[in-house]
N, C-alpha and C positions, 0 to 999 in steps of 0.2 A: 541860494539855497545855502550860501554860506554863512549867511547871518541869522537862520534858522534854526529850530532844535535839532540836537543831534538825535539820527533815528536809530534806535537800537539795529544790530547786525541780522537780527533773524526777519527783517522787514524790508522788504522789496518791493518798488511801485510797479503797480501793474495799469493797463486800463480796463474801464467798463465793459469793454468788448469781451473781455479774457475771462469773464465770469460767468463760466457755465449756468445758464440759468438766471441770471441777472433781467433780464427783460421780461422774463414771465411772470418775475415777481408779482404781488401786488403792493404795488409803492404807498397807495396811498392809507393801507392797514400799515405799512411799516411806519411812514410820516406820524399816525394817530398814536405809533407806541412812542416815538421818538417827542414828540411833543410833551407827553407827561412830565419831561425834564423840565420844562419850562417854569413851573411851580415850585421846583426845587434845585435851583442853581449850584448849592452848597455841594450838591452830588458829584459833578463835575471838577469843580474848584478844589476841591478835598484833596483829591487824588494825587499825588509825587507821578504817577505812572504815565509812561507816553500814551497818549499825546494831553499834556495839562491844557486844560482851557480854563481862560478867565470869564470872569463873569459876564465881560462885554462880549466876547464873540458868543457865547450861548445866547445872550439878548437877540445880537445879529442875527444869528440863526434862527430861534423863535421867529423873530419879526417877519422873515422871509418865510418860513415854513409854513406860518399861519397862514398867510397870504396864497400861497402856492395850495394849501391843503383845500380853500374854497373852488379852486378849479378842475382839474380833474386827474385822473391816474397818471397820464403823460406829464402833469404839470408835477405831480410828487414826483415821477421818477427822475424830472427834468430837475428840481431842488437839490435832490443827492449828487447828480451827475455834475450840478454847476458848482455847489457850495463844498464838496469834499474829492477827494482823492481817495482811491484805493490801493492798500498795501499790503500785500500778502503774507502769510506768517510762513514762513521758509522750515516749516518742523511737521512732522507726521501728527495730524489732526487726530481727534477721537472726540466723539459725542455719547452722551448717555440723557436719561431724560427721566424727570420727577413730574410730582403732581402733589395736590393738596388731599390727603385723605378725606372724606366723609365717613364718620362713627358716631356711635350713641355713648352715650358717656352719662356722668352722673358728678354732680358737686360735690357731693357729699359721698362716702366709701358705704358701699353694702355688699350683700351677699355675691351679686351678679357684678358689681364692679368693684374692684380691689387690684388693679393696677394702677399706680401712680403717675401723673406727669408731674413735674417739681419744678416748681418758682425757683428763679435765681437767688443763692445764697448773699447775704449782704456782705459787701468786699470782695465781691467777684471782680476782676479785671484783667482786659488784656494786657501783655505784656508786649510790647515793643522793645524795638533796638535802643530807642534812646531813654527810657527807663527799665532796662534789664539790669537786675542784679548783676554783679561779677561771677557769681558763685549759681547761678540759676541756669538748671539745664537745657539745652539748646532746642529739645523736643517738646518743649511745653510752652503752650501760646497764653494762656489766661493761667492766674494764682488767685490765692485770696490773701488780701491784707489784713492781718489780725495784729492789733497794738501796734501798728505802724511797721509792720513786718510783713514782706511778701510771702507767702506760704505755697506749699503744693495742694493741688485739690484731690480727694479719694477719687480714684476713677472707677468704672461703670462696675467691674467687680464688688469693690469695697462699699458703692452705695447700694448695689443689689442687696449687700450684706448686712445694709442698716446703718451704714456711716453717717447718715445724716437725718436720722429716724426724727431724733429728739427735738428738731430744728421747726419739724412743720411747715415745711415748705410744700406740701402737697397742693397742687391747682385746682387740677379735677382729675375723674377716676374713669378709667377704661376698663373691658371686659376682658380683651385677649392682649397677653403678652407680647404676644407678634404683633399683633398690631400695635402697641405701643414701642414696639421697636421702631417700628417703621417710623412711627410719626418721628421720632427723633433721627432717624436716615433722611425722611423730607423736608423736616425743619418747621411743620405748620399742619392745621389739619380746622376743617371744620367741623364741627361736633352738637349733635343734636342730643339735645338733653330730655330728661325725663317730663319736663313740664310743657315740653314741646316748642321751646328757644330754641336758638342758634348760637352756639358761643364758638368762636374762633380763636385761636393759640396759635399763636408764632414764638420764634426764636430769640430767647432773650440772654444767652451766654452759653460758656462752655465749660467743662474742665479743663481745658487745653492741652488732653493727654492726645497723640496721632490717634486716627483714626485706621483703622482697620476694617476691611469690604469681608465679610462674613463669607459670599459667593467664592471669592478667592482661594478663602483660608478651605473650603470645601472641595475644589478642584485641586487644590496643593495635597489634598487628602487621599486623594483617588476616588473622590465620588462620582466624579463626571466631568463634564468638559464644559468650557463655558458656555459655550450653548445649551448646557442642560441648566446653568443657576442663572437665568436672566432672573428678574423679581419673582415671576410667578413659579418660577423651578423652584427656586429658593423657600419658599415660602410653602411649597409642597412637600421639599423635604421635613423640612421645620414641625410641619403638621404630623409627619412620619415617624419623627424620633422625637418625640417630645420629653423624652429621659435625657437626649443631649441636647436640649436647646438652650439651656441656663449658660452650660459651660463654654458652650460657643459664642455667644450673648459677653460676655466676660471678655472672650479673645478682642473684641472691640472696645480698647479701652477709653477711648473718646464718652463724653454724657452729655447730652444736652439738657440747658433748663429753658422755660415756656414762660410766657405771659399772655396774658388775655388782650386781644388786640379789639379795639373798640374804633379806632380813626378810620376805618374803612366800612360801607356798607357791606351788608351780605351779597349783593349782585356782584362788587367787586372782586378782584384776585384777591390770595394772600399778599401780607408786604414783605417784601423781599429786603434782603441785608443794606441795600441802597435807601430804603425810607418808601419805596415805592408799591402802589399796589400792581403785580405782576400781571402780565397780558399772556392769555393763553398762546402757544405758536410764535409769541414774539419776545420773549422774556429769555435772556440764558445766563446763567449763572457762571461764576468763568472766576479766575484765579486774580483778584486783583493786585497782586504783585505783578503782575503782566497785561493786562487790560484794564484799565480803570472803570469803574462804576459809569454808567451812563455812555459809556463807550459805543460806537455803531459796529458789527461786525458781521460779514456776510458767512454765512454758513454753508457748505457746499456737503452734499454727502447722500447715499443712494439710498435711504430707509424711506419705507411710504408711509406716509402720515395722513390718514384718512381725511382730518380736517385741512391739509395741505392740499388737497385734490391729485396726489401722486408724491411723486419724488420730492425731497425734502431741501429745498434749496430757497431760502429766505434770508432777508434782512433783521438782524435780530439786536437787541438793545441788553449790553451787561448790566442788569441791576442787582443780581444778585450772588451768591457763592457759599461753599457748603467745603466741609472737610477735605472729601477724597476729590477734588478740584483743585490740581497743582499743573502750573507751566503754561506757556503762553499759546498752545493749541489742545486744551482741553475745555468742554461743555458740554453744561447739564440745560439741556432743554425744557422750559417749564411748559408741560403739555395741559393743563387745566385741572378741574377738582372734580373729584367722585371717581365710581368703578370703573366705567367708560375709559375713563383718563388713565386709572391704575394700568390697565391693561394695555392701552398703549405705551405707556411710560416703561412697563415692566418687560417690552420685547426690544428697548432701542439702546443695542450695543455697536458702535458703527464708524468705519474711519471717515474723517472728513477734512477739509478743509477750511483755513480760519483767514478771511481776510478783511484788516481793519478799514472804516472810512474815514480818514482823517479828516478835518475840519481844514480848509486851506487855510483860514486866518490864523490858525496853530501853529502852520509853517510857514509864517511869516510873510505870505502871499498874498492876493488879491481872491477872487472869486474864483479863480480858473487855475490849476496848477498843469502847465504844458512841459514836455521834455525837454 
């Protein structure tokens, strides 16, 4: 291992036998989710985060995984146990969940549909370490280039007050400002239009201002406990206090822009940040500064998910992110689309353990790593 990669201090090697619930997982379903990466090798290669995986390693894993997938669930489990080594994240973990809302909408503004989702403005771009101007505020992840100069975007409050109205950025119109706010939180939506067609919208960019959870603000104000302000509890509070709604929304300065998603079918999941259609119950939004897109993560927690048939302990693919997802042991489980998925997602706020499955080939060894 001396010639292998530098493994971060917060990771330590464990055995598959140490993973509670590992053998009970549906490894065939996990493998099917993993094989989505095979058509998009740049997902793994582009990330500098450990474990960085070269295209040749992904190709070898995909070839062997496809052969294993044609056999049995036991063969799929043996594939993971043979070609990967588990590394436990030595941090307190926490998971929430998200879903794809299904809402009525209109491409045109009407009396009933008057709340817009906006397209990305021209010149909006992420600001990384390499291209960050010397005087750029550290808390701003995005900016807008105007006449060659990077400038700060207006935040949510300014946009609500009309800062971008003259640019005609309206992509589609919703009926309810609370629904629109939660589409921003979820990052995507399936929209039922008046003409009977379905439109999908997905993340296209953001203002770059920090995300602030309004549920946390309500707890800090003494309105209730964290258990009171799950997604459903927060929505109930907003509906009961319409006169305070917009002021609370403005506290979350982050603002999301959208695009129409046309590259996936209506039967597929929404497209995540890694460019893959999300897989319900198998896709995990992570902090890509700590877990690379395409990484395999075994999540162990104590919440019951009906689709999981009990306690949620399963192997997931890191293929999305979110403004509130920060740190090496923080995840957001994608649970599907529609009202039922929304009810499930709104109740999930649980401690969890995170274990990365690191490809043995990326460790500089063969198919099996031993102590």
